[in-house]
ChimeraX commands (.cxc) that place a marker at each C-alpha (Angstrom):
marker #1 position 153.56,50.63,54.86 radius 0.5
marker #1 position 155.87,52.64,57.09 radius 0.5
marker #1 position 155.79,55.49,54.55 radius 0.5
marker #1 position 152.00,55.92,54.84 radius 0.5
marker #1 position 152.04,59.09,57.01 radius 0.5
marker #1 position 154.57,60.70,54.69 radius 0.5
marker #1 position 152.54,59.85,51.60 radius 0.5
marker #1 position 149.32,61.09,53.23 radius 0.5
marker #1 position 151.07,64.36,54.07 radius 0.5
marker #1 position 152.31,64.72,50.50 radius 0.5
marker #1 position 148.81,64.00,49.17 radius 0.5
marker #1 position 147.25,66.55,51.53 radius 0.5
marker #1 position 149.81,69.17,50.51 radius 0.5
marker #1 position 149.41,68.52,46.77 radius 0.5
marker #1 position 145.61,68.41,47.04 radius 0.5
marker #1 position 145.56,71.66,48.98 radius 0.5
marker #1 position 147.71,73.37,46.36 radius 0.5
marker #1 position 145.48,72.13,43.53 radius 0.5
marker #1 position 142.29,73.20,45.34 radius 0.5
marker #1 position 143.80,76.60,46.18 radius 0.5
marker #1 position 144.77,77.32,42.60 radius 0.5
marker #1 position 141.41,76.18,41.26 radius 0.5
marker #1 position 139.63,78.28,43.89 radius 0.5
marker #1 position 141.40,81.44,42.77 radius 0.5
marker #1 position 140.65,80.68,39.11 radius 0.5
marker #1 position 136.97,80.00,39.75 radius 0.5
marker #1 position 136.22,83.08,41.87 radius 0.5
marker #1 position 136.44,86.59,40.45 radius 0.5
marker #1 position 137.08,88.11,43.88 radius 0.5
marker #1 position 140.17,87.03,45.84 radius 0.5
marker #1 position 138.46,87.58,49.20 radius 0.5
marker #1 position 135.62,85.29,48.20 radius 0.5
marker #1 position 138.13,82.67,47.10 radius 0.5
marker #1 position 139.93,82.87,50.45 radius 0.5
marker #1 position 136.64,82.55,52.36 radius 0.5
marker #1 position 135.63,79.48,50.33 radius 0.5
marker #1 position 139.05,77.82,50.54 radius 0.5
marker #1 position 138.70,75.90,53.86 radius 0.5
marker #1 position 135.36,74.40,52.79 radius 0.5
marker #1 position 136.73,73.45,49.37 radius 0.5
marker #1 position 139.80,71.76,50.86 radius 0.5
marker #1 position 137.67,69.91,53.41 radius 0.5
marker #1 position 135.24,68.70,50.74 radius 0.5
marker #1 position 138.10,67.58,48.47 radius 0.5
marker #1 position 140.02,65.70,51.15 radius 0.5
marker #1 position 136.82,64.26,52.64 radius 0.5
marker #1 position 135.69,63.08,49.22 radius 0.5
marker #1 position 139.04,61.46,48.55 radius 0.5
marker #1 position 138.91,59.77,51.95 radius 0.5
marker #1 position 135.40,58.50,51.27 radius 0.5
marker #1 position 136.48,57.08,47.91 radius 0.5
marker #1 position 139.44,55.36,49.60 radius 0.5
marker #1 position 137.18,53.79,52.25 radius 0.5
marker #1 position 134.72,52.54,49.60 radius 0.5
marker #1 position 137.60,51.07,47.59 radius 0.5
marker #1 position 138.97,49.30,50.66 radius 0.5
marker #1 position 135.55,47.88,51.51 radius 0.5
marker #1 position 135.06,46.68,47.95 radius 0.5
marker #1 position 138.53,45.17,47.92 radius 0.5
marker #1 position 137.83,43.34,51.15 radius 0.5
marker #1 position 134.41,42.02,50.11 radius 0.5
marker #1 position 134.49,41.59,46.34 radius 0.5
marker #1 position 138.10,41.19,45.34 radius 0.5
marker #1 position 139.36,39.07,48.22 radius 0.5
marker #1 position 140.65,35.63,47.29 radius 0.5
marker #1 position 140.76,32.89,49.88 radius 0.5
marker link #1:1,2 radius 0.2
marker link #1:2,3 radius 0.2
marker link #1:3,4 radius 0.2
marker link #1:4,5 radius 0.2
marker link #1:5,6 radius 0.2
marker link #1:6,7 radius 0.2
marker link #1:7,8 radius 0.2
marker link #1:8,9 radius 0.2
marker link #1:9,10 radius 0.2
marker link #1:10,11 radius 0.2
marker link #1:11,12 radius 0.2
marker link #1:12,13 radius 0.2
marker link #1:13,14 radius 0.2
marker link #1:14,15 radius 0.2
marker link #1:15,16 radius 0.2
marker link #1:16,17 radius 0.2
marker link #1:17,18 radius 0.2
marker link #1:18,19 radius 0.2
marker link #1:19,20 radius 0.2
marker link #1:20,21 radius 0.2
marker link #1:21,22 radius 0.2
marker link #1:22,23 radius 0.2
marker link #1:23,24 radius 0.2
marker link #1:24,25 radius 0.2
marker link #1:25,26 radius 0.2
marker link #1:26,27 radius 0.2
marker link #1:27,28 radius 0.2
marker link #1:28,29 radius 0.2
marker link #1:29,30 radius 0.2
marker link #1:30,31 radius 0.2
marker link #1:31,32 radius 0.2
marker link #1:32,33 radius 0.2
marker link #1:33,34 radius 0.2
marker link #1:34,35 radius 0.2
marker link #1:35,36 radius 0.2
marker link #1:36,37 radius 0.2
marker link #1:37,38 radius 0.2
marker link #1:38,39 radius 0.2
marker link #1:39,40 radius 0.2
marker link #1:40,41 radius 0.2
marker link #1:41,42 radius 0.2
marker link #1:42,43 radius 0.2
marker link #1:43,44 radius 0.2
marker link #1:44,45 radius 0.2
marker link #1:45,46 radius 0.2
marker link #1:46,47 radius 0.2
marker link #1:47,48 radius 0.2
marker link #1:48,49 radius 0.2
marker link #1:49,50 radius 0.2
marker link #1:50,51 radius 0.2
marker link #1:51,52 radius 0.2
marker link #1:52,53 radius 0.2
marker link #1:53,54 radius 0.2
marker link #1:54,55 radius 0.2
marker link #1:55,56 radius 0.2
marker link #1:56,57 radius 0.2
marker link #1:57,58 radius 0.2
marker link #1:58,59 radius 0.2
marker link #1:59,60 radius 0.2
marker link #1:60,61 radius 0.2
marker link #1:61,62 radius 0.2
marker link #1:62,63 radius 0.2
marker link #1:63,64 radius 0.2
marker link #1:64,65 radius 0.2
marker link #1:65,66 radius 0.2
view
């Protein structure tokens, strides 16, 4: 578990690259893509974080074995 910050940083970097590339492919205007980029990255990382929290809650409540 001591590699968690490093893996989170790698995930954030990779996710940001993927969102950036998809933003430029989805918008016809580069300026519009740059303006939308912070919101897109925030929504992507926030969504991934929310999914991780839900998975941890489900693991703790449903999949725990005592």
